[in-house]
C-alpha positions as CSV (number, residue, x, y, z in Angstrom):
1,M,-5.0,8.9,10.2
2,R,-2.9,10.5,7.5
3,T,-4.3,10.4,4.0
4,V,-2.8,9.8,0.6
5,R,-3.5,13.5,-0.2
6,E,-1.0,14.5,2.5
7,V,1.9,12.5,1.2
8,M,1.3,12.2,-2.6
9,T,3.3,14.0,-5.3
10,T,1.0,16.4,-7.3
11,E,3.5,17.1,-10.1
12,V,2.6,14.0,-12.2
13,F,3.9,13.0,-15.6
14,S,1.7,10.8,-17.7
15,V,1.4,9.7,-21.3
16,A,-1.6,9.4,-23.6
17,Q,-2.7,6.0,-25.1
18,E,-1.5,7.0,-28.5
19,T,2.0,8.0,-27.3
20,D,4.6,5.9,-29.3
21,Y,7.1,3.5,-27.8
22,R,10.1,5.8,-28.3
23,N,8.4,8.7,-26.6
24,V,7.3,6.6,-23.7
25,A,10.8,5.3,-23.2
26,G,12.2,8.9,-23.5
27,T,9.7,10.2,-20.9
28,L,10.6,7.4,-18.4
29,L,14.3,8.2,-18.8
30,E,13.9,12.0,-18.7
31,R,11.7,12.0,-15.7
32,Q,13.7,9.3,-14.0
33,V,10.7,7.2,-13.0
34,S,10.0,3.5,-13.4
35,A,6.4,3.8,-14.5
36,L,3.9,6.3,-15.9
37,P,0.1,6.5,-15.8
38,V,-1.6,6.3,-19.1
39,T,-4.7,8.5,-19.7
40,D,-7.5,8.6,-22.2
41,G,-8.7,11.7,-24.1
42,D,-10.6,12.9,-21.0
43,G,-7.6,12.7,-18.7
44,R,-8.9,9.5,-17.0
45,V,-6.3,6.9,-15.9
46,V,-6.8,3.8,-18.0
47,G,-3.5,2.0,-17.3
48,V,0.1,2.1,-16.3
49,V,3.2,1.6,-18.5
50,S,6.4,0.6,-16.8
51,E,10.0,-0.1,-17.7
52,E,9.2,-3.8,-17.6
53,D,6.4,-3.4,-20.2
54,L,8.9,-1.8,-22.6
55,L,11.6,-4.4,-22.0
56,H,9.4,-7.1,-23.4
57,K,10.7,-6.1,-26.9
58,E,14.1,-7.2,-25.8
59,E,12.8,-10.5,-24.3
60,F,11.1,-11.4,-27.5
61,A,13.5,-9.9,-30.0
62,G,14.0,-13.1,-31.9
63,G,17.2,-14.8,-33.0
64,D,18.6,-17.5,-30.7
65,Y,17.5,-15.7,-27.5
66,R,15.0,-17.8,-25.4
67,P,13.0,-15.7,-22.9
68,P,13.4,-16.8,-19.3
69,L,10.8,-18.9,-17.6
70,R,9.2,-15.9,-15.9
71,A,8.7,-14.2,-19.3
72,R,7.3,-17.3,-20.9
73,L,4.8,-17.6,-18.1
74,R,3.7,-14.0,-18.6
75,T,2.9,-14.8,-22.3
76,R,0.1,-17.1,-20.9
77,M,-1.0,-15.3,-17.8
78,G,0.2,-11.7,-17.8
79,P,-2.5,-9.2,-16.7
80,G,-3.4,-6.4,-19.0
81,G,-2.1,-8.3,-22.2
82,S,0.5,-10.9,-22.6
83,A,4.2,-10.2,-22.6
84,A,4.3,-11.4,-26.2
85,D,1.6,-8.9,-27.2
86,K,3.4,-6.1,-25.5
87,A,6.6,-7.0,-27.4
88,Q,4.7,-6.2,-30.6
89,A,3.0,-3.0,-29.3
90,R,3.9,0.4,-30.6
91,T,2.0,2.7,-28.3
92,A,1.4,3.2,-24.6
93,G,-2.2,1.8,-25.1
94,G,-0.7,-1.5,-26.2
95,L,2.2,-1.5,-23.8
96,M,0.3,-0.6,-20.6
97,T,-1.0,-2.9,-17.9
98,S,-4.7,-2.3,-17.6
99,P,-6.9,-1.7,-15.6
100,A,-4.6,0.5,-13.5
101,V,-4.4,0.0,-9.7
102,T,-5.4,3.4,-8.4
103,V,-6.1,5.0,-5.0
104,S,-8.3,7.9,-3.9
105,P,-6.6,11.0,-2.4
106,D,-8.8,10.6,0.7
107,A,-7.8,6.9,1.3
108,G,-5.5,6.2,4.3
109,T,-1.8,5.6,3.8
110,V,-2.3,2.1,5.2
111,T,-4.8,1.4,2.4
112,A,-2.3,2.6,-0.2
113,A,0.5,0.4,1.3
114,R,-1.8,-2.6,1.3
115,L,-2.7,-2.0,-2.4
116,M,0.9,-1.8,-3.3
117,E,1.7,-5.0,-1.5
118,R,-1.3,-6.9,-2.9
119,H,-0.6,-6.0,-6.5
120,G,3.2,-5.9,-6.3
121,V,3.6,-2.3,-7.5
122,K,5.8,0.5,-6.3
123,R,3.7,3.5,-7.2
124,L,-0.1,4.2,-7.4
125,P,-1.8,6.8,-9.6
126,V,-4.1,8.9,-7.4
127,V,-7.4,9.7,-9.0
128,D,-10.5,11.7,-8.1
129,G,-14.1,10.4,-8.1
130,E,-14.3,10.6,-11.9
131,G,-11.0,8.8,-12.5
132,H,-9.0,11.9,-13.4
133,L,-5.3,11.9,-12.4
134,V,-4.5,14.2,-9.5
135,G,-1.3,12.8,-8.1
136,I,1.0,9.8,-7.6
137,V,2.1,8.1,-4.4
138,G,5.1,5.8,-4.1
139,R,6.6,3.6,-1.4
140,R,9.0,6.4,-0.4
141,D,6.1,8.8,0.2
142,L,4.4,6.2,2.5
143,L,7.6,5.9,4.5
144,S,7.2,9.5,5.6
145,V,4.5,8.4,8.0
146,F,7.2,6.8,10.2
147,I,9.0,10.1,10.7
148,R,6.5,11.3,13.3
149,E,7.8,12.6,16.6
150,D,7.6,10.1,19.5
151,D,5.6,12.7,21.6
152,E,3.0,13.0,18.9
153,I,2.6,9.2,18.7
154,A,2.4,8.9,22.5
155,E,-0.3,11.6,22.6
156,E,-2.4,9.8,20.0
157,A,-1.9,6.4,21.8
158,R,-3.1,7.8,25.1
159,A,-6.1,9.4,23.5
160,G,-6.9,6.1,21.9
161,I,-6.7,4.2,25.2
162,T,-8.9,6.7,26.9
163,E,-11.5,6.4,24.2
164,A,-11.4,2.6,24.1
165,L,-11.5,2.0,27.9
166,T,-15.0,3.0,29.0
167,P,-15.9,3.8,31.7
168,V,-12.8,5.8,32.6
169,R,-10.9,3.9,35.2
170,V,-8.8,5.2,38.1
171,Q,-5.5,4.4,36.4
172,E,-5.2,3.9,32.7
173,P,-2.4,1.8,31.2
174,A,0.9,3.7,30.9
175,V,2.4,4.5,27.5
176,T,5.9,5.5,26.4
177,V,7.3,5.8,22.9
178,E,10.9,5.6,21.8
179,D,12.0,5.6,18.2
180,G,8.5,4.7,17.1
181,V,8.3,1.7,19.5
182,V,5.2,1.9,21.8
183,R,5.5,0.3,25.2
184,V,2.3,-0.1,27.1
185,S,1.8,-1.5,30.6
186,G,-0.9,-1.7,33.2
187,T,-4.0,-3.7,34.0
188,V,-7.3,-3.9,32.2
189,E,-10.5,-5.8,33.1
190,H,-10.6,-8.3,30.3
191,R,-8.0,-10.0,28.1
192,S,-10.1,-9.1,25.1
193,E,-9.6,-5.4,26.0
194,A,-5.9,-5.8,26.1
195,Q,-5.9,-7.5,22.6
196,A,-8.1,-4.7,21.2
197,L,-5.8,-2.0,22.7
198,I,-2.7,-3.6,21.1
199,R,-4.4,-3.8,17.7
200,R,-5.4,-0.1,18.0
201,L,-1.9,1.0,19.0
202,K,-0.4,-0.9,16.0
203,A,-2.7,0.9,13.7
204,I,-1.4,4.3,14.7
205,E,0.6,5.9,11.9
206,G,4.3,6.0,12.7
207,V,4.2,3.1,15.1
208,V,7.1,0.7,14.3
209,S,6.0,-2.0,16.8
210,V,4.2,-2.4,20.1
211,D,5.8,-4.0,23.3
212,S,3.0,-5.0,25.6
213,E,3.1,-5.7,29.3
214,L,-0.6,-5.4,29.8
215,R,-2.3,-7.7,32.3
216,W,-6.0,-8.5,32.8
217,R,-8.2,-9.5,35.6
218,V,-10.6,-11.8,33.6
219,D,-9.5,-14.0,30.8
220,D,-12.6,-13.9,28.6
221,V,-10.8,-15.2,25.5
222,V,-11.6,-18.9,24.9
223,P,-8.5,-20.7,23.6
224,E,-8.9,-22.1,20.0
225,Y,-8.3,-25.7,21.0
226,V,-11.2,-25.5,23.5
227,R,-13.6,-24.3,20.9
228,W,-12.5,-27.1,18.6
229,R,-13.0,-29.7,21.2
230,S,-16.4,-28.4,22.1
231,V,-17.8,-29.1,18.6
232,T,-15.9,-32.3,18.0
233,P,-18.2,-35.4,18.5
């Protein structure tokens, strides 16, 4: 499985906690990024400051302007400091969202993608075991795992099937791959084996989807409604 280390960008731009508002904004514009890691005096990542964090000054600029509902909700429940507090902040330490959502360079790309989805972020600082910044990984970096050759995916899929189906049978399920779509057909002993194989194939990096024509000799999967009926008085 491909790791974050293999796809991350090692040329990382960050700001210190004491960096002032204007310099944070200037760095975001100059580097053409939407967010920057914020580090402490020892180079450890303590937060992330984004364009959205800086724009709170506009939302709460005063006058007759009334912040939209989303902004008003953030004043009560925003993580890492309320939107109203950030609107008054003058440095990266006050503007940032903390703690930062980070990932290890040895984590799988699937793990990184799930972290991004769970926390609603587009980029993750990559940190070593002591929290020092070593890279950055973004959604675009993770998309690179889907540019694997079909032959490479098929080879990994066949190896996975051989490993999963023990003992080795006379004829293993057949696998073909086209444009990242895996098609698997054949017969296995148990329905649970077929389900496990499909899950395993879906987990292979670069697989877009799995079309299964697997059959089984024994249905060892008890339907959910049967289990429910068995415990109902």
